[in-house]
N, C-alpha and C positions, 0 to 999 in steps of 0.2 A: 503494499499500500503506498509506502515512505517514497518507492522509487516513481508507482505510480502520480502520484502527488509533483513530484519534482519536474515529471514530462508535462503535467497539467500546466503547469504553472511555468514552465519553460515556452512554453506553444501559446502561452498568452500575449509572448512577447516576436511573435511571426506574423505580421501584418498583410492582409490580401491588399496588395496595389491598388488596385483598381478604387476600392470600396474605401482604401484609407485606415480598417479597424480591422483587430487582433481576431485572428479565425476563433477563439474561443469564445468572445463575447457575439460573435456573429453565428454562433450555432454550427459552425463546420466539422469541430470535432469528436468524431463519433468514441467510439469504445479506443482505451487501452491500455494493453496489458507489456506485461513482462514476462518470458520465458530464458530464467536464466539471464546472459549480458546479451540479449537481442528486446529490443521493444518494436512494438506493433503499435500504431497510430490510424484509427483512421479519419478518413477528412472525404467531408461530403463536399462536391462544387456544384454548383447551382446549372451547368450542363458539361456533358461530358468534353465539350471540345473547347471547355475553358481557355482563352490563347494563356492563362496567367499559372495555368496546372504543373508546368515545367517548374515555374521560380517557386511555386507554393511548398511545391515536394520537395525543389531544395534544399530551402530554408530549414524547413521541419527536421529531416535529416542532419542536416549542420549541428543544428542547436541541439535537438534531442541528442546527438549521436556526443556530443561533446559532454553530457553529464555522466559524472563518476559511475563504472560500475554496467554500463552502456557500451557497448562494442558495434552493433550494427542496429539499422530501422528497417523496419519496412512500413513502409506508406500502403494501407488498404483505402484507395478511392472509390468512392460511389457518387450517385448520380443524388440531388434533392427531391425529395417528391415536391408537390406542390405547394403545399400545407407548408414545408422548412422553407420554400423559394420565400414566400408571404413573410415568413418572420425574419427570414433576413435581410429583408428589404424594409421592412417596419424599423427592425434596430440598426440598419444602416443611416435610415431617414430621421430617425430621434439623433443618432452621434452627430449626423452633420449638423444638424439645428444646435447641439452642444456645444460642436466646436466653430459655428460662423464666424468669420470675419467680418471686423465693423465695418459697418458703410457709410456715408453720407448722410443715413440717416439718423439722425440720435438717437441712442436706447432708448430715450425718456418719450419719445415719440408714440401713441397711439398707432398703429397700423390697421387700419379695417379694408379685409380684401371682400369686396363684393364680388361674386360669382353666382353663375348657373352653368346648369349642366347642357345646355343649349342655348342657342340663340333666339330672339326675338321674345323676352320676354318685359324687356324694360330695365334693363340692367345699369346701361350706360345714362338714359336719364336720370335714373333713381342715385345714380354715383353722382352725375351731378348737383341734383338735387340736394340731396342727406348733405354733401362737402357744402355746400351755399347754408342750407339749413344750421349746421355745427358751428358753421363763422358767423351765424347770425347770432348765437352764445357767449359771442365774446371768443375764441378758441382761434389761435392762430392755425389754419387748414391747407395744406396740400391735396392737390390731385392729379394720380400717374392715373394715365392713360394708359394701361400694358394691354389693349387689346389692338397688338403692334399694327394686325394685317386690318384688323376691320375699327378705326380710332373713329370718334364722332364725336368728343368732346370740345373741339375745338368749335364747330358749326354749333351744339348746342350754349355755347357762353356766349358767342359771337365774334371768337375770336378767328374766325380761320382766314382773315388777312393776315394775323401775325406769324414771324416767325423767330426761331428760337437764334439767341444769341448766345457769345464766349464773354466771360469778362476776361481784368487780366490773368488769373490765375489761369487760363484755359479751361473754363471749367463754365457747363452750360447753364445759364441764368431761365429759372423757370418765370413764365409771363404772370404774372399779376393780374385778373381781371376779378370783378366784382368781387374782390378782399382775398380770392383762395389764389393761391400760385399752384398752376397749370403748365404740365410736362407731358406734348403727344408726340408721337411719330406724325400726327398731322402738321405741326409743327415746325417741322422738318423741311417737308416736302415743297416743291413747288407746287401746286393745288390737289387739290381734296381727291381728288379723280385718280391719280396715279397708284400704280397696284403695285405693291410691295412684295415681290414673290423671293419671299425668306426661309428656310427652310430650320431643322431643331435647333444647330447649333448657334445662327446668328440669333434667331428670336431667344437664347438663351443670353447671349450677349449682348443685346442691344438691353435685356432689363436688368442685366450687371452696370452697362451704362447707365440706366436713369437710376441707379441707386447710388454707384462711386463717383459717375463722373458730373453731378449737378450740385448746384451750388443753394442745397436748400436752406431754408433758415433752422438754424438751430434752436431758436425758440420752437419749434414746427410743434403745437399741441399735436393734434392729430394727422393723418396723410390716410385720405380715403383712395383705394387703389380700383379703376373699372377693369375687369378682370377679363379676358376672353372666355368666351366659351368653353366648357369641355374641362379635360382633364390633363393635359400634354404639359409641352415643353416649358413655358411658363409659368403655368402655376406651381412645378416642382424644383424652377430657378428661384420663383417670388418665397417659398415655403423653406427653403433650404437658406438663404439671403439672408430673411428676414424674420429671423426667431419670435419679436415680438408678434406677427402678423396676425390677427383673429378673423374668421370670417364671417359676412354674414351672405347668409344662402337667398337668392332670389328664385321664387316659383311664380308659377299661375293656379289658380283652383283646377286646371284641370288632372285629370290623374299623369297623362302620359306626361306631362310636364314638373309634377310632382315626383314621378318616378326617375326622370331623369336628373332630376336635383337630387335627388339621395345619392347618387354617384359621386356628384363635384363633392355633397356629406362625407362622405366615405372616403373620400382623397385624403380631405382636409385632417380628419382622424386618423386615417394612417400614416400620416406627414407631420402628427403631432401638433397640428394647428387648432385652436380652440372655437367652438362654431360660438358666436355672440347669440346669435336666434333666426328665423325664417322673416323675411315679410313675403307676403304674397302679394302681388301685382297683378292689375287689371280685374277687380275682382266686383267685376259685376258694373252695370251701366243704369245709373238712375237719370230718366226722364224730367222733362221739367213739367209733367203734368203727374209725378210721383211714383211713376209706376216701375219697377224696379225689372231689369233682366239679367238674369246671372248667365252672361253669353258666352263664358269658359269653365260650367262648373262652378261649384259651391262646396268649402272646404278643405280644399285642396291643400291651404298652406298651414291650416290648423292640424291637419292630419300629419303633412310632414314634421310641424313641432313637436306631436306629441313622439311619431317617433324617432326622433332626434334626441328627446328627453330637453330641448330648450324653447326661447319663448317664443311663440308667435307674435315679433317687436310692430308688425301693421298688415290692415287689408287697404291696402289701397285702389279704390274705384278706376274704373275705365272715367278719363275726362279728359275729350279732345281737346281744349287746352296745352293737355301735354304733347303733343306732337305737336302742336302749331309754333306753341311755346318755342320747342327745341328748334326746331327747321326755322324760328325768326330769330334765333339766339336768346330766348327772353324764355330764363326759365322760369315757372309755374310760381316757382316758391315767393320769386320775388315780380314778377307780373302781376299774378295772381292769388295773393294768401289768400286769400278766404275764402278759396273754394276747396271741397271736400277733401282732394288729390290731396292739396298745396299742405293741408291744416292735417293730415295723417302721415305723409311725410316729413313732416316739420314734431309732430308727437314722436315718428320714430329717431328723428335724428335725436332728443331729449333722452328718449329710453337709451337709445347707444351709451350717450356720454355719461347716464346714469349707473348702465351698467362696467361701462370702461372710464371711469373717470379720469382727468391729467395724470400723468403719472408723477406731475410735476409736485401734483398738493398728496395723493395718496401714498406718502412716506412721512415719518415721522418729524423730519425734518422742513420736510415740507409744509404739515398742517402745523409747525411751529412757528413759522416764517409769517403765513397766513394770521395767525393769532395775533402776531405782533403790528402786522400790516393793521390789522382791525383797530 
């Protein structure tokens, strides 16, 4: 038992070069046995043709072979089951968040990733209006349009003709529109009809640039991130680089949209990203005569929130003013704040900042400072 314990301790120094974590923590080590002076080590790889196989096996042989009393090492390599692979990836994502390198986003900034599993649920208009509603509470707010291909926030804020510039430190300077700090690929292209034909690595690099090479204000209280639909490269890059990010899931009442939204929630939890709550958008239309029409069904947001054990932050009704205002660069919370949709979004913003109070005040020193300020 002593030698076997020594072997497992030694194996914790063998690092998977691709995942950057030791093979014991990743669950890649199986049975360990000693027969005389021969050690047998079980190694489970994600795939049989893993290109790192030779390097990992070689590291095992060298390290275990250096233990006093061990003259030879047999590595018994197998392939992981689907459950084992899922567990490994979960551990790797958690470790990546724990060891994330600092970005230009201050650690005290609350990061709210507004996400959906599919397009067409009003995620971008909600992101814009939530950012404005949070700023109206007196907070310093940034809006990052991480929908690299499908950017739309510049038009929604009436900033489609503005372009980003660099400062003397060669950092991108966010534009300030309606009091919020905005960054979007739409502010970098010649016009909004230009197609960005970027693939995985370029998408991740774009997110990395927005987080590292932008002169975000140091006192930024909240950063609202308009996420692209789905569970791909941008989502994984953001969860890895911004450990403080938390997700607001957007769905419509429709069952199909609710099921797709559940996938983005599953991605968040498997990436160890907390879920703040659910916003149900397009929750019925009320005509001028008072008749109500559940155009996309009813109850989808509440069912999803119950399933995820998180609050239903808001049910935002259908209002033509939302799309008209978005096209004209007049967000509804500014242009028509007394409409039911604007009131619902403003209440959602209030609940979000209640759940996620400014981090600068959510600690002992911050609370003491606020007492002295009073």
